[in-house]
C-alpha positions as CSV (number, residue, x, y, z in Angstrom):
1,X,-13.2,-13.1,-15.3
2,X,-15.8,-15.7,-14.9
3,X,-15.9,-19.4,-15.6
4,X,-16.2,-18.7,-19.3
5,X,-13.4,-16.3,-19.6
6,X,-13.1,-12.5,-19.6
7,X,-16.1,-10.3,-19.2
8,X,-16.3,-7.3,-21.5
9,X,-19.8,-6.0,-20.7
10,X,-22.2,-6.2,-17.8
11,X,-25.9,-6.7,-17.9
12,X,-27.9,-3.8,-16.4
13,X,-28.3,-5.3,-12.9
14,X,-24.7,-6.6,-12.8
15,X,-23.5,-3.1,-13.8
16,X,-25.6,-1.4,-11.0
17,X,-24.2,-3.8,-8.5
18,X,-20.7,-3.2,-9.7
19,X,-21.1,0.5,-9.6
20,X,-22.6,0.6,-6.1
21,X,-19.6,-1.5,-4.8
22,X,-17.0,0.5,-6.8
23,X,-18.3,3.6,-5.0
24,X,-17.2,2.1,-1.7
25,X,-13.6,2.6,-2.5
26,X,-11.5,5.2,-0.7
27,X,-10.9,8.7,-2.0
28,X,-7.4,8.3,-3.6
29,X,-6.8,12.0,-3.8
30,X,-5.5,12.0,-0.2
31,X,-1.8,11.0,0.4
32,X,-2.9,8.5,3.2
33,X,-5.4,6.8,1.0
34,X,-2.9,6.3,-1.7
35,X,-0.2,5.2,0.6
36,X,-2.4,2.7,2.3
37,X,-3.5,1.4,-1.1
38,X,0.2,0.8,-1.9
39,X,0.8,-0.6,1.6
40,X,-1.9,-3.3,1.1
41,X,-0.1,-4.4,-2.1
42,X,3.2,-4.7,-0.2
43,X,4.8,-2.1,-2.5
44,X,7.0,-0.7,0.4
45,X,8.7,-4.2,0.9
46,X,9.0,-4.5,-2.9
47,X,10.6,-1.2,-3.2
48,X,13.0,-2.0,-0.4
49,X,14.0,-5.3,-1.9
50,X,14.6,-3.9,-5.3
51,X,16.9,-1.3,-3.6
52,X,18.7,-4.0,-1.8
53,X,19.2,-6.0,-4.9
54,X,20.1,-3.1,-7.2
55,X,21.5,-0.4,-5.0
56,X,19.4,2.2,-6.8
57,X,18.4,4.7,-4.2
58,X,15.3,5.6,-6.1
59,X,13.6,2.6,-4.7
60,X,14.8,3.2,-1.1
61,X,13.5,6.8,-1.4
62,X,10.1,5.6,-2.7
63,X,9.8,3.2,0.3
64,X,10.7,6.0,2.7
65,X,8.2,8.4,1.1
66,X,5.5,5.9,1.7
67,X,6.5,5.0,5.2
68,X,6.7,8.8,6.1
69,X,3.0,8.9,5.3
70,X,2.1,5.6,6.8
71,X,3.9,6.4,10.0
72,X,1.5,9.2,10.7
73,X,-1.3,6.6,11.1
74,X,0.3,4.5,13.8
75,X,-2.1,5.9,16.3
76,X,-4.8,3.9,14.8
77,X,-5.9,0.7,16.5
78,X,-5.8,-1.0,13.1
79,X,-2.2,0.1,12.3
80,X,-0.7,-3.4,12.5
81,X,0.2,-3.4,8.9
82,X,1.9,-0.1,9.2
83,X,3.9,-1.3,12.1
84,X,4.8,-4.4,10.1
85,X,6.0,-2.4,7.3
86,X,8.3,-0.4,9.6
87,X,9.6,-3.7,11.0
88,X,10.3,-4.9,7.5
89,X,12.1,-1.6,6.7
90,X,14.3,-2.0,9.8
91,X,15.2,-5.6,8.8
92,X,15.9,-4.8,5.1
93,X,17.5,-1.4,5.5
94,X,19.0,-1.6,9.0
95,X,17.8,1.9,9.8
96,X,15.8,2.7,13.0
97,X,14.5,6.1,11.9
98,X,10.8,5.1,12.5
99,X,11.3,3.5,15.8
100,X,10.4,6.5,17.9
101,X,7.1,6.7,16.1
102,X,6.2,3.1,16.9
């Protein structure tokens, strides 16, 4: 999008700039990269809230799968968002299964 609406094609220099930036993205073939991508969009909290509101354990399981992966990264100095996701899990679900890892 730009000031005039959607962009369907890029000029050559714009395309080169876009492609050089797009190459900076993480390798989404790794579980941690995919889970972090979902963490950044707050998918875990969304899954947990949908579970709480519907009672459908599919959403609780999805949140736990992501947290199981994210919890392996808590040693990282930048893991504040992972710890926050675990705190939200504890608040929403009332389960302390990840506390020892934190």
